[in-house]
C-alpha positions in Angstrom: 107.1 112.8 111.2 104.8 115.7 110.5 104.8 114.6 107.4 103.1 116.2 103.8 102.1 113.9 100.8 102.1 116.1 97.7 99.0 114.1 95.4 97.8 112.5 98.5 94.7 112.3 96.4 95.6 109.9 93.3 96.5 105.8 92.8 99.1 105.4 94.9 98.6 108.4 98.0 95.5 106.5 98.6 96.6 103.5 99.3 99.5 105.9 101.4 97.3 107.6 103.6 96.3 104.5 106.0 99.4 103.1 106.3 101.1 106.3 107.4 98.5 106.5 109.6 99.0 102.8 111.7 102.7 103.8 111.6 100.6 107.2 113.6 102.4 109.6 112.0 101.1 113.0 111.7 99.8 113.7 107.8 99.1 116.6 106.2 98.0 116.2 102.1 98.5 118.5 99.7 96.0 118.3 96.2 93.8 119.9 93.7 91.7 117.4 92.0 93.3 118.2 88.0 94.7 114.6 88.8 92.9 112.5 91.1 89.4 112.7 92.6 88.1 113.8 96.4 86.4 110.1 96.0 89.4 108.9 96.7 89.7 110.5 100.0 86.5 108.6 101.6 87.6 106.5 104.0 91.0 107.6 104.4 92.2 108.4 107.2 92.0 112.0 109.0 94.1 113.5 107.7 95.2 117.8 107.2 94.1 118.4 103.7 95.5 121.3 101.8 94.3 122.0 98.1 97.0 123.4 95.8 98.9 122.8 92.7 102.7 122.2 93.7 103.5 124.9 91.0 102.1 127.3 93.6 104.9 128.7 95.8 102.6 130.0 98.0 100.2 127.2 98.5 103.4 124.5 98.7 104.9 126.8 101.4 101.4 126.7 104.3 101.5 123.3 103.4 105.0 123.0 104.6 104.8 124.4 107.5 105.8 122.2 110.5 106.3 119.5 108.2 109.2 116.8 109.3 110.0 114.8 106.0 107.7 115.1 102.2 106.6 112.3 99.9 106.3 113.6 97.1 103.6 111.9 94.8 102.3 114.7 92.6 103.3 114.6 88.6 101.7 114.3 84.7 102.5 110.8 84.5 101.1 107.7 81.8 104.7 107.3 80.0 102.9 107.8 76.2 100.6 110.5 76.7 103.4 112.6 77.7 105.1 113.4 74.4 101.8 115.5 73.4 101.9 118.0 76.2 106.0 117.9 76.2 106.1 121.5 78.2 102.8 120.5 81.0 104.3 117.5 82.5 108.5 119.2 83.0 106.2 122.0 84.2 104.7 119.8 86.8 107.1 117.2 87.2 110.6 118.8 87.3 108.9 122.8 87.6 106.9 121.8 90.5 109.2 119.1 92.3 112.3 122.7 92.5 109.1 124.2 94.0 108.8 121.6 96.8 112.7 121.5 97.1 112.9 125.6 97.6 109.9 125.2 100.3 111.5 122.6 101.8 114.6 124.0 102.4 113.3 127.1 104.2 110.9 124.9 106.8 113.9 122.9 107.5 112.5 119.6 106.3 114.8 116.9 107.0 113.7 114.7 103.9 111.7 114.4 100.9 110.5 110.9 99.4 110.8 111.4 95.5 109.2 109.0 93.5 110.1 109.1 90.2 110.5 105.6 88.3 112.3 102.6 87.2 111.2 104.2 83.3 114.5 106.8 83.8 116.4 103.2 81.5 114.6 103.5 78.6 114.3 101.5 75.7 117.4 98.7 76.9 116.2 95.1 76.1 118.9 94.8 79.1 118.4 92.8 82.0 119.9 92.9 85.4 120.0 96.5 85.5 120.4 98.3 89.0 120.8 101.6 90.4 124.0 103.1 88.1 123.1 101.7 85.2 123.1 104.1 82.4 119.7 106.4 82.3 118.5 107.1 79.3 114.6 108.5 79.0 112.8 107.6 75.8 110.1 110.4 76.8 108.8 112.8 79.0 107.4 111.5 81.4 110.8 109.7 82.4 113.3 113.0 81.3 111.5 114.7 83.6 111.2 111.9 86.7 115.4 111.9 86.0 115.1 115.6 85.8 113.6 115.6 89.4 116.2 113.1 91.1 118.8 115.6 89.8 117.0 118.7 91.4 116.4 116.7 94.7 119.9 115.4 95.2 121.2 119.2 94.1 119.9 121.2 96.8 119.9 120.8 101.1 118.0 118.0 101.3 117.5 114.1 102.4 116.5 112.8 99.3 114.8 109.0 98.7 114.4 108.8 94.9 112.1 105.2 95.0 112.1 104.0 91.3 108.5 102.4 91.3 107.9 99.7 88.7 104.9 99.7 87.1 102.3 99.6 89.7 99.1 98.0 89.5 95.9 96.5 91.8 93.7 97.6 93.5 93.7 101.1 96.4 91.1 103.5 96.4 92.1 105.6 92.9 92.6 102.6 90.6 94.1 104.5 87.3 92.9 101.7 84.7 95.3 103.3 82.2 98.2 100.4 83.8 99.4 97.7 81.5 97.7 94.9 84.3 94.3 96.8 85.3 93.3 96.8 81.3 94.1 94.0 81.2 92.3 92.6 83.9 89.6 94.0 82.9 88.9 93.8 79.7 89.2 89.6 80.8 86.2 90.2 83.9 83.8 91.8 81.1 85.2 89.3 78.5 87.0 91.4 75.7 90.0 90.8 74.3 93.7 91.9 75.3 95.2 94.0 73.3 99.5 93.6 73.5 101.6 96.0 70.9 104.4 95.1 69.6 105.5 90.7 70.0 104.6 91.0 73.8 109.0 90.7 74.6 109.4 93.9 76.3 110.7 93.6 79.3 109.0 95.5 82.6 109.2 95.6 86.4 106.8 94.9 88.2 104.6 95.8 91.9 101.7 96.3 93.7 100.6 99.4 94.2 100.0 98.6 98.7 103.7 97.6 98.1 104.1 100.4 96.4 102.2 102.2 99.8 104.6 100.4 101.8 107.9 101.4 100.5 107.6 105.3 100.9 106.4 104.7 104.5 109.7 102.6 105.2 111.6 104.8 102.7 111.5 107.4 105.2 114.2 105.8 107.4 116.0 104.8 104.6 119.9 105.7 103.9 119.6 108.7 101.6 119.9 107.3 97.4 118.2 105.9 94.5 116.6 102.4 95.0 115.0 100.3 92.4 112.0 99.5 94.3 109.2 96.5 92.5 108.6 92.7 92.9 109.5 91.5 89.6 110.9 91.8 85.3 107.5 89.9 83.5 107.1 89.9 79.9 103.9 92.1 78.5 102.9 88.4 77.5 103.5 86.4 80.9 100.8 89.6 82.2 98.7 88.4 79.8 98.7 85.3 80.3 99.3 85.4 84.5 95.4 87.3 84.1 94.5 85.0 82.4 94.8 82.1 84.2 94.3 84.2 87.7 90.4 85.0 85.8 89.7 81.0 84.8 88.1 82.1 81.9 90.0 81.5 78.3 90.8 85.3 77.2 91.8 86.1 74.0 94.9 88.2 73.0 95.2 89.8 69.8 99.0 91.1 69.4 99.5 94.3 67.4 103.5 93.2 66.0 103.2 96.8 64.1 102.8 98.8 67.2 105.4 100.2 69.8 105.4 97.9 72.3 107.3 100.8 74.3 110.1 100.6 76.2 111.9 97.2 77.9 113.6 97.0 81.1 114.7 94.8 83.6 115.9 95.6 86.6 117.2 94.6 89.8 115.7 95.1 93.4 119.0 94.1 95.9 119.0 98.0 96.8 115.8 97.6 98.6 116.4 94.1 99.5 119.0 95.0 101.6 116.8 97.2 104.0 114.6 94.2 104.9 112.0 95.7 102.5 110.5 92.7 100.6 106.9 93.1 98.7 104.0 91.4 100.1 101.4 91.2 96.8 102.9 88.1 94.3 101.5 88.9 90.5 99.0 86.3 90.9 97.1 87.3 94.5 97.9 91.2 92.9 95.8 90.3 89.8 93.4 87.2 90.9 92.5 90.4 93.8 91.6 92.7 91.2 89.1 90.1 90.0 87.5 89.3 92.3 86.7 92.9 93.5 85.0 93.1 89.4 83.2 90.2 90.5 84.6 88.2 88.0 84.9 84.5 88.0 88.5 84.0 89.9 89.5 82.1 91.2 
């Protein structure tokens, strides 16, 4: 296929491009580097690059010409910080998606694969949430992602929405404002880990390389919403897994008076029905990341 990847220079995008290249897709990237960096593409396969914002109708239409499928990653991420930038978050995450959808419809694009989030389920403290479970987004990021899903399914283009687990692990555009990546970096530097609340809140996780594989696979999945992750873990379990993988004593500070953020535990049955199996266990992904920091991983 001719595949357009919006936000292709970001954390997930920089992991995705080699996967699409291995599958012999022709790749075009749309990115303005506002939330990424050109260095994330230094070792990327050859791609056609269009520099532009997903809210810029003219640039998006230019990037959409001749495209069969769009993998729409471009977004403002970091749920907690979006409370302070609500208007901008909706402008990019929803407004940008609407711009992409209009261009896709007019260009006759067959399919859009949307990067959504399990964050849309909100602070439920329930387990076994599936794609039909009620949603209750508790921050502008999650609200905008749910609105983007609705916009996609209202458009005249086939849509697969991947409700992603929290990502972690190494990619060329690795981020350190994600809980696992932050914990591994701090542990390898000999710094204490900080857990907000009592550490009992649930969160699904997925290695970024498996996320990349899921997006490539979803180009061929039936239309619909899919929870995508490797497993559900309590934050206290993540801290323990990091200490185990790093192989040194790690101090963990619990700030029980602080808001721990949302808690949700989801099922991945629809994903499994597509015979998609993540390759990285949590321990393997943490160990790999620790080794890249030259920490004393086992």
